[in-house]
C-alpha positions in Angstrom: 279.0 53.3 20.0 275.7 51.1 20.5 274.7 51.4 24.4 274.9 47.7 25.8 271.9 45.8 26.6 271.2 45.9 30.0 271.3 42.7 32.5 267.8 42.0 34.2 267.0 40.0 36.9 263.2 38.1 36.7 261.7 35.0 37.5 262.3 32.0 34.2 259.4 32.2 31.9 258.8 29.2 29.9 259.4 30.9 26.6 263.3 31.0 28.1 263.6 27.1 28.3 266.3 26.9 25.4 268.6 29.5 26.3 268.3 28.5 30.2 268.8 25.0 29.0 272.0 25.9 27.8 273.4 27.9 30.8 272.1 25.8 33.3 273.9 22.4 32.0 276.9 24.7 33.2 276.2 24.0 36.8 276.7 20.7 36.2 280.4 19.5 36.7 282.4 16.6 38.1 280.7 16.2 41.6 277.1 15.5 39.7 279.1 13.7 37.1 280.8 11.6 39.4 278.0 10.5 41.7 275.6 10.0 38.6 273.4 13.3 39.9 273.7 14.7 36.2 271.1 12.1 35.5 268.9 13.3 38.2 269.7 17.2 37.1 268.9 16.1 33.3 265.9 14.8 34.4 264.6 17.6 36.0 265.9 20.1 33.7 263.9 18.2 31.3 260.7 18.3 33.0 260.4 22.2 32.8 260.4 22.0 29.1 256.6 20.5 30.1 253.7 22.4 30.1 252.1 20.5 33.0 255.1 21.3 35.3 254.1 24.7 35.0 250.9 24.7 35.6 251.8 23.1 38.9 254.2 25.3 40.0 251.8 28.2 39.8 249.6 26.1 42.1 251.7 25.9 44.7 252.4 29.7 44.4 248.8 30.5 44.3 248.4 28.8 47.6 251.0 30.5 49.2 253.2 27.1 49.4 255.7 27.9 46.7 258.1 24.2 46.3 261.0 26.2 44.3 261.9 29.2 42.7 264.3 30.2 39.6 265.3 33.6 38.6 267.6 34.6 35.7 270.2 37.2 34.6 268.5 38.2 31.3 270.2 40.3 28.7 267.9 40.6 25.6 266.3 37.3 24.8 269.0 35.4 26.1 269.9 34.1 29.8 273.4 34.8 30.9 272.8 33.5 34.5 270.3 31.4 36.5 269.9 30.6 40.4 267.4 28.3 41.7 265.8 27.7 45.4 264.0 25.2 47.0 261.6 26.5 49.6 262.1 24.3 53.0 260.5 24.9 56.1 262.9 26.8 57.7 265.1 27.6 54.9 265.5 28.6 51.2 268.2 26.0 50.0 270.3 27.4 46.6 270.3 24.1 44.7 272.4 25.5 41.7 273.6 28.9 40.2 275.3 28.9 36.8 276.6 32.1 34.6 277.7 31.8 30.7 281.6 32.2 30.5 281.4 35.0 28.6 279.2 37.1 31.7 281.3 36.0 34.7 283.0 38.0 37.0 280.5 40.7 37.0 278.0 40.0 40.1 275.5 38.3 38.6 275.8 34.9 40.9 276.0 37.2 44.0 273.5 39.7 42.8 271.0 36.2 42.5 271.6 35.0 45.9 271.3 38.5 47.5 267.4 38.0 45.9 266.9 35.2 47.2 267.9 36.4 50.1 265.7 39.0 50.0 262.6 36.5 49.2 263.6 34.3 51.9 263.6 37.6 54.7 259.9 37.9 52.7 258.7 34.8 53.7 260.3 34.5 56.8 262.7 31.6 56.4 265.4 32.3 58.9 268.3 30.5 56.8 269.6 30.3 53.6 271.4 27.4 52.9 273.9 25.7 49.7 276.7 23.0 49.6 279.8 23.3 48.0 282.5 21.0 46.7 285.1 20.8 49.6 288.1 21.5 47.8 286.3 24.5 45.8 288.1 27.2 48.9 287.6 29.9 46.6 283.7 29.6 46.8 283.7 28.5 50.3 286.0 31.9 51.2 283.3 33.9 49.2 280.5 32.2 51.1 282.1 33.1 54.3 282.6 36.5 53.5 279.0 36.5 52.9 278.0 35.5 56.3 277.6 31.6 55.5 279.4 28.9 58.0 280.0 25.1 57.4 278.0 23.3 59.4 279.1 19.7 58.0 280.9 18.3 55.4 280.3 14.9 53.5 282.0 11.9 51.7 280.3 10.9 48.4 280.5 7.0 47.3 279.6 5.7 44.1 279.8 2.5 42.7 278.1 0.8 39.0 275.8 -1.8 40.7 274.3 -2.4 43.9 276.1 -4.4 46.3 276.0 -7.8 47.4 275.1 -8.8 51.0 277.1 -11.7 52.3 274.6 -12.9 55.0 270.9 -12.5 55.6 269.8 -9.4 57.2 270.2 -9.8 61.2 267.0 -9.9 63.0 267.5 -6.4 64.9 267.4 -4.7 61.5 263.8 -3.6 61.1 261.5 -1.4 58.7 260.7 2.1 60.0 257.3 2.6 60.7 254.6 5.9 61.4 255.2 5.5 64.9 259.2 5.6 65.1 259.5 9.0 63.4 259.6 11.2 66.2 261.8 8.7 68.5 264.6 8.6 65.4 264.5 12.1 64.4 265.5 13.7 67.6 268.3 10.7 68.7 269.8 11.6 65.5 269.6 15.9 66.1 270.9 15.4 69.5 274.4 15.1 68.2 273.9 18.1 65.2 275.1 20.9 65.6 272.7 23.7 66.6 272.4 25.8 63.3 272.2 22.9 61.2 269.5 21.5 63.1 267.9 24.7 62.8 268.1 25.2 59.3 267.3 21.3 58.3 265.0 19.9 61.1 265.2 16.3 60.6 261.7 14.7 59.7 260.0 11.7 57.7 260.5 13.4 54.6 264.1 14.3 54.8 266.1 12.7 57.6 269.1 14.7 56.5 269.7 17.8 53.8 271.6 15.8 51.5 268.3 14.3 50.6 267.6 17.4 49.1 270.9 17.1 46.8 269.6 14.0 44.9 266.0 14.8 44.4 265.2 15.3 41.3 261.9 13.8 38.9 260.1 10.9 40.3 261.6 9.2 43.7 260.5 6.5 46.4 262.3 5.8 49.4 261.8 3.5 52.6 264.0 3.6 55.8 265.9 0.3 58.0 266.6 1.1 61.5 268.6 -0.8 64.7 268.3 0.2 68.0 272.0 0.5 69.8 272.7 -0.3 73.1 272.4 2.8 75.2 269.0 3.9 73.7 270.9 5.1 70.4 269.9 4.5 66.8 271.3 3.9 63.2 269.6 4.1 60.3 270.0 3.9 56.5 267.5 5.3 54.3 267.5 4.4 50.6 266.2 6.5 47.4 265.4 4.8 44.2 265.1 6.8 41.1 263.3 4.4 38.8 263.4 7.0 35.5 267.2 7.3 35.5 267.8 3.9 37.6 270.0 5.8 39.8 270.0 4.5 43.8 271.3 6.1 46.8 272.3 4.8 50.7 272.1 7.3 53.5 273.5 6.0 56.8 272.8 7.9 60.0 273.4 7.4 63.4 273.4 8.9 66.9 275.9 9.3 69.0 277.8 6.8 70.0 277.8 5.8 66.6 276.6 2.2 65.1 279.6 0.2 64.5 280.9 -0.9 60.9 278.9 -4.7 61.3 275.8 -2.6 62.6 275.6 -0.6 59.7 276.8 -3.2 57.3 273.1 -4.9 58.2 271.4 -2.1 57.6 272.7 -1.5 53.6 272.2 -5.4 53.1 268.3 -4.5 53.7 268.5 -1.3 51.9 270.1 -3.4 49.1 267.4 -6.5 49.4 264.9 -3.2 48.8 266.8 -1.6 45.7 267.2 -5.2 44.3 263.9 -5.3 41.5 264.7 -1.9 40.4 268.1 -3.1 39.3 269.4 0.2 39.0 272.4 1.2 37.0 274.5 3.7 38.9 274.5 3.5 42.8 275.8 6.3 45.1 276.1 7.2 49.2 277.2 10.2 51.2 278.6 9.6 55.1 279.6 12.0 57.2 283.1 13.7 57.8 285.7 12.8 59.8 285.6 9.3 58.2 283.6 7.1 60.6 281.8 3.7 60.6 279.5 4.4 58.3 281.8 5.0 55.6 284.1 1.8 56.5 280.6 0.0 56.0 280.2 1.7 52.4 283.8 0.6 51.5 283.0 -2.9 52.8 280.3 -3.4 50.1 282.3 -1.9 47.7 281.6 2.0 47.3 284.6 4.0 46.5 284.9 8.2 47.8 284.4 10.0 44.8 283.9 13.9 46.0 283.2 15.6 49.2 281.2 18.7 49.9 280.3 21.2 52.8 276.8 22.2 54.0 276.9 25.9 54.6 274.3 28.2 56.5 273.5 31.7 56.5 271.2 33.4 59.1 268.2 36.1 57.2 268.6 39.4 59.2 264.6 39.9 60.3 264.0 36.1 59.3 262.1 33.9 61.5 260.2 30.4 60.9 256.2 30.7 60.7 255.6 27.6 61.3 
């Protein structure tokens, strides 16, 4: 009887692309399809077929600032499992794990996550992080057993086209300028769990970790704010992905939360900015439990389609290096 070919864990190679593409497509599930994120996922996968993408990823590694790592489990010439991690300032964010059906329940995904945890330790990231569909209770139990803890739950909304505003944007709604970011991020972070703040510190580049879930390929964004009574602030950030004509809204507020009317004004300002791009799919995300941001999105015709839970795990001996 011939010996079984062993499984080897290693970084993705450009020569793996065809086999890798087959496996990673398996990670595109109902959540991605219901939100339109399958479009950005497929665009990102397609980028890996380009020599220029590999050249730029190699440059970032050469200078000690890797953007992402893709690991595979290979058996002979075939990729049978894969996982991707984005290297954020304080966390290794696991953006996708997939295993061929015939190789599941063999510990491949667990082994890949363990390899990323070790890389996070060496790169002095204090946290491992991921998102999971909230209804996937089996996966959540597995992650809890591995030391992950829930730090936020979010409702995802979708609609086929941009909403139409019913009134001019209020004068109190203003574009966010360079001098605004420090104040805005401090106020948004004040009401967030300590573990979330430590793993995902708010910045101009990402006010919420959910932005990392939707970024794939070319993306442009802009942000609007509204000052609230008592020193609070509400913002809406809008993303546009011209290549796949996908738009995304991120309504956020410090505590106490902005009213639904205040959020609607911000959403309408973002819609004015997005309109020239004429996206064919629109999504939005708001925190749970359901609050005024969700109410405002529903008033603009968005329908809830999915829920995700953000989870983080402390990396033993890992510490942020600044």
